Short mmCIF file of the C-alpha atoms (twelve columns), coordinates in Angstrom:
data_MODEL
# 
_entry.id   MODEL 
# 
loop_
_atom_site.group_PDB 
_atom_site.id 
_atom_site.type_symbol 
_atom_site.label_atom_id 
_atom_site.label_alt_id 
_atom_site.label_comp_id 
_atom_site.label_asym_id 
_atom_site.label_seq_id 
_atom_site.Cartn_x 
_atom_site.Cartn_y 
_atom_site.Cartn_z 
_atom_site.pdbx_PDB_model_num 
ATOM 1   C CA . MET A 1   63.693  103.629 108.691 1 
ATOM 2   C CA . LEU A 2   67.359  102.885 109.416 1 
ATOM 3   C CA . ASP A 3   68.853  99.798  107.793 1 
ATOM 4   C CA . LEU A 4   70.679  98.660  110.941 1 
ATOM 5   C CA . GLU A 5   71.918  95.417  109.374 1 
ATOM 6   C CA . ALA A 6   73.569  97.288  106.488 1 
ATOM 7   C CA . ILE A 7   75.066  99.832  108.887 1 
ATOM 8   C CA . GLU A 8   76.562  97.063  111.032 1 
ATOM 9   C CA . LEU A 9   77.952  95.257  107.989 1 
ATOM 10  C CA . ILE A 10  79.550  98.489  106.755 1 
ATOM 11  C CA . LYS A 11  81.086  99.084  110.208 1 
ATOM 12  C CA . GLN A 12  82.620  95.597  110.050 1 
ATOM 13  C CA . LEU A 13  83.837  96.270  106.496 1 
ATOM 14  C CA . LYS A 14  85.634  99.447  107.575 1 
ATOM 15  C CA . ALA A 15  87.099  97.668  110.619 1 
ATOM 16  C CA . ARG A 16  88.566  95.034  108.276 1 
ATOM 17  C CA . TYR A 17  89.939  97.819  106.070 1 
ATOM 18  C CA . PHE A 18  91.848  99.366  108.988 1 
ATOM 19  C CA . ARG A 19  93.155  95.969  110.109 1 
ATOM 20  C CA . PHE A 20  94.271  95.067  106.569 1 
ATOM 21  C CA . VAL A 21  96.029  98.442  106.169 1 
ATOM 22  C CA . ASP A 22  97.905  98.089  109.463 1 
ATOM 23  C CA . THR A 23  99.012  94.518  108.696 1 
ATOM 24  C CA . ARG A 24  99.617  95.175  104.983 1 
ATOM 25  C CA . ASP A 25  97.261  92.374  104.035 1 
ATOM 26  C CA . LEU A 26  96.940  93.123  100.317 1 
ATOM 27  C CA . ALA A 27  94.591  90.208  99.584  1 
ATOM 28  C CA . GLY A 28  92.390  91.354  102.446 1 
ATOM 29  C CA . LEU A 29  92.439  94.927  101.155 1 
ATOM 30  C CA . GLU A 30  91.450  93.781  97.691  1 
ATOM 31  C CA . SER A 31  88.489  91.941  99.238  1 
ATOM 32  C CA . VAL A 32  87.049  95.129  100.784 1 
ATOM 33  C CA . PHE A 33  87.196  97.254  97.618  1 
ATOM 34  C CA . THR A 34  85.185  97.218  94.421  1 
ATOM 35  C CA . ALA A 35  87.379  96.631  91.354  1 
ATOM 36  C CA . ASP A 36  86.755  100.225 90.233  1 
ATOM 37  C CA . ALA A 37  87.309  101.796 93.672  1 
ATOM 38  C CA . LYS A 38  88.692  105.292 93.886  1 
ATOM 39  C CA . ALA A 39  90.592  107.074 96.645  1 
ATOM 40  C CA . HIS A 40  91.522  110.665 97.437  1 
ATOM 41  C CA . PHE A 41  93.933  111.511 100.257 1 
ATOM 42  C CA . LYS A 42  94.820  115.033 101.416 1 
ATOM 43  C CA . GLY A 43  97.344  115.835 104.119 1 
ATOM 44  C CA . ALA A 44  99.482  118.783 105.146 1 
ATOM 45  C CA . ASP A 45  101.925 118.409 102.248 1 
ATOM 46  C CA . TYR A 46  100.286 115.878 99.917  1 
ATOM 47  C CA . GLU A 47  97.147  115.358 97.916  1 
ATOM 48  C CA . PHE A 48  96.579  112.581 95.400  1 
ATOM 49  C CA . GLU A 49  93.946  110.381 93.823  1 
ATOM 50  C CA . LEU A 50  93.955  106.690 92.963  1 
ATOM 51  C CA . ASP A 51  91.693  104.997 90.432  1 
ATOM 52  C CA . GLY A 52  90.991  101.245 90.505  1 
ATOM 53  C CA . TRP A 53  92.360  98.354  92.537  1 
ATOM 54  C CA . PRO A 54  95.753  98.150  90.722  1 
ATOM 55  C CA . ALA A 55  96.528  101.769 91.690  1 
ATOM 56  C CA . LEU A 56  95.297  101.198 95.248  1 
ATOM 57  C CA . GLU A 57  97.381  98.031  95.569  1 
ATOM 58  C CA . THR A 58  100.529 99.825  94.385  1 
ATOM 59  C CA . PHE A 59  99.922  102.616 96.896  1 
ATOM 60  C CA . TYR A 60  99.356  100.318 99.893  1 
ATOM 61  C CA . LYS A 61  102.274 98.067  98.955  1 
ATOM 62  C CA . LYS A 62  104.660 101.015 98.695  1 
ATOM 63  C CA . SER A 63  103.330 102.986 101.673 1 
ATOM 64  C CA . PHE A 64  103.213 100.217 104.285 1 
ATOM 65  C CA . THR A 65  106.472 98.305  104.693 1 
ATOM 66  C CA . PRO A 66  108.537 96.750  107.477 1 
ATOM 67  C CA . ASN A 67  109.999 100.252 108.052 1 
ATOM 68  C CA . ALA A 68  106.803 102.287 107.559 1 
ATOM 69  C CA . PHE A 69  103.680 101.202 109.407 1 
ATOM 70  C CA . GLY A 70  100.981 102.503 111.655 1 
ATOM 71  C CA . MET A 71  97.894  102.203 113.752 1 
ATOM 72  C CA . HIS A 72  94.662  103.525 112.248 1 
ATOM 73  C CA . ASN A 73  91.617  103.888 114.476 1 
ATOM 74  C CA . GLY A 74  88.351  104.747 112.773 1 
ATOM 75  C CA . HIS A 75  85.489  105.719 115.028 1 
ATOM 76  C CA . HIS A 76  82.293  107.765 115.338 1 
ATOM 77  C CA . PRO A 77  80.848  106.527 112.009 1 
ATOM 78  C CA . GLU A 78  78.002  108.423 110.390 1 
ATOM 79  C CA . ILE A 79  76.486  105.998 107.871 1 
ATOM 80  C CA . THR A 80  73.494  106.524 105.612 1 
ATOM 81  C CA . VAL A 81  72.097  103.705 103.503 1 
ATOM 82  C CA . ASP A 82  70.074  104.052 100.307 1 
ATOM 83  C CA . GLY A 83  69.247  100.620 98.912  1 
ATOM 84  C CA . ASP A 84  72.454  99.043  97.584  1 
ATOM 85  C CA . THR A 85  74.562  102.158 98.123  1 
ATOM 86  C CA . ALA A 86  75.690  103.929 101.269 1 
ATOM 87  C CA . ALA A 87  77.854  106.809 102.425 1 
ATOM 88  C CA . GLY A 88  79.969  107.099 105.538 1 
ATOM 89  C CA . ILE A 89  82.022  109.634 107.434 1 
ATOM 90  C CA . TRP A 90  84.570  108.263 109.905 1 
ATOM 91  C CA . TYR A 91  86.833  110.049 112.332 1 
ATOM 92  C CA . LEU A 92  90.417  108.772 111.983 1 
ATOM 93  C CA . GLN A 93  93.061  108.885 114.673 1 
ATOM 94  C CA . ASP A 94  96.398  107.458 113.611 1 
ATOM 95  C CA . ILE A 95  100.011 106.999 114.512 1 
ATOM 96  C CA . PHE A 96  102.490 106.248 111.729 1 
ATOM 97  C CA . VAL A 97  106.071 105.115 112.345 1 
ATOM 98  C CA . GLU A 98  108.610 105.918 109.631 1 
ATOM 99  C CA . LEU A 99  111.862 104.203 110.631 1 
ATOM 100 C CA . ASN A 100 113.828 105.265 107.527 1 
ATOM 101 C CA . HIS A 101 113.378 108.924 108.538 1 
ATOM 102 C CA . SER A 102 113.321 108.338 112.326 1 
ATOM 103 C CA . LEU A 103 109.860 109.893 112.639 1 
ATOM 104 C CA . THR A 104 106.583 109.153 114.340 1 
ATOM 105 C CA . ILE A 105 103.641 110.969 112.782 1 
ATOM 106 C CA . MET A 106 100.411 111.446 114.696 1 
ATOM 107 C CA . GLY A 107 97.196  113.022 113.561 1 
ATOM 108 C CA . SER A 108 93.547  112.858 112.757 1 
ATOM 109 C CA . ALA A 109 91.409  113.088 109.645 1 
ATOM 110 C CA . LEU A 110 87.888  112.687 108.396 1 
ATOM 111 C CA . TYR A 111 87.304  109.760 106.048 1 
ATOM 112 C CA . ASP A 112 84.585  110.194 103.429 1 
ATOM 113 C CA . ASP A 113 83.478  106.850 101.968 1 
ATOM 114 C CA . ALA A 114 80.989  105.521 99.446  1 
ATOM 115 C CA . TYR A 115 79.895  101.886 99.619  1 
ATOM 116 C CA . ARG A 116 78.184  99.624  97.129  1 
ATOM 117 C CA . LYS A 117 76.577  96.236  97.589  1 
ATOM 118 C CA . GLU A 118 77.894  93.721  95.047  1 
ATOM 119 C CA . SER A 119 76.632  90.139  94.930  1 
ATOM 120 C CA . GLY A 120 75.074  90.637  98.360  1 
ATOM 121 C CA . GLU A 121 78.296  91.963  99.962  1 
ATOM 122 C CA . TRP A 122 79.154  95.541  100.925 1 
ATOM 123 C CA . LYS A 123 82.361  96.930  99.385  1 
ATOM 124 C CA . ILE A 124 84.185  100.251 99.486  1 
ATOM 125 C CA . ALA A 125 83.633  102.034 96.152  1 
ATOM 126 C CA . ARG A 126 85.322  105.301 97.157  1 
ATOM 127 C CA . THR A 127 87.420  106.256 100.137 1 
ATOM 128 C CA . GLY A 128 89.678  109.055 101.205 1 
ATOM 129 C CA . TYR A 129 90.434  111.482 103.956 1 
ATOM 130 C CA . ARG A 130 91.183  115.103 104.628 1 
ATOM 131 C CA . ARG A 131 93.647  115.656 107.436 1 
ATOM 132 C CA . LEU A 132 92.458  117.798 110.338 1 
ATOM 133 C CA . TRP A 133 95.872  117.942 111.982 1 
ATOM 134 C CA . GLU A 134 99.169  116.087 112.020 1 
ATOM 135 C CA . GLU A 135 102.417 116.438 113.879 1 
ATOM 136 C CA . TYR A 136 105.858 114.935 113.435 1 
ATOM 137 C CA . HIS A 137 107.980 113.652 116.310 1 
ATOM 138 C CA . PRO A 138 111.641 112.715 115.865 1 
ATOM 139 C CA . ARG A 139 112.402 109.206 117.103 1 
ATOM 140 C CA . GLY A 140 115.326 109.380 119.500 1 
ATOM 141 C CA . ASP A 141 117.929 106.706 120.196 1 
ATOM 142 C CA . ASP A 142 116.192 106.036 123.510 1 
ATOM 143 C CA . ILE A 143 113.111 104.585 121.743 1 
ATOM 144 C CA . THR A 144 113.170 100.806 121.431 1 
ATOM 145 C CA . LEU A 145 110.838 99.192  118.938 1 
ATOM 146 C CA . ARG A 146 110.274 95.606  120.076 1 
ATOM 147 C CA . LEU A 147 107.785 94.354  117.463 1 
ATOM 148 C CA . LYS A 148 106.726 95.385  113.959 1 
ATOM 149 C CA . PRO A 149 103.354 94.524  112.382 1 
ATOM 150 C CA . ILE A 150 104.835 93.914  108.915 1 
ATOM 151 C CA . PRO A 151 107.593 91.282  108.673 1 
ATOM 152 C CA . ASP A 152 110.845 92.055  106.856 1 
ATOM 153 C CA . GLU A 153 110.074 89.420  104.203 1 
ATOM 154 C CA . ALA A 154 106.994 91.426  103.119 1 
ATOM 155 C CA . THR A 155 109.026 93.814  100.919 1 
# 
């Protein structure tokens, strides 16, 4: 039988993850991960692993800044629950703006997550994605950015 409550709670957990990434809410990000969480990210020209919250925090703090930010949409979750553990596959569609290099990057990926229930609360124990495609678009002088999700004082 499907554990629909756990599946819904994990969907909400992943939604918070995407929101915290896009707003660079480091305290929020810490709240969605287990202390020993791991990550593995693979794109067109990068592949790396992170081990534990301190490494994850350093990555998110450095990668998302007032001049580098994005919109991450996770959808079509496939979640299986086994007691206090679960696994999930999410389809990612994202847009990333890199002002220092005058680029907008668009693409998609498949997230592969593992979740663990700790003290009655679902957390991300492992996350990561493998890019399916990505493309780079130069940002021309005719593009006006009117708002940024991460304030300048967040550096």
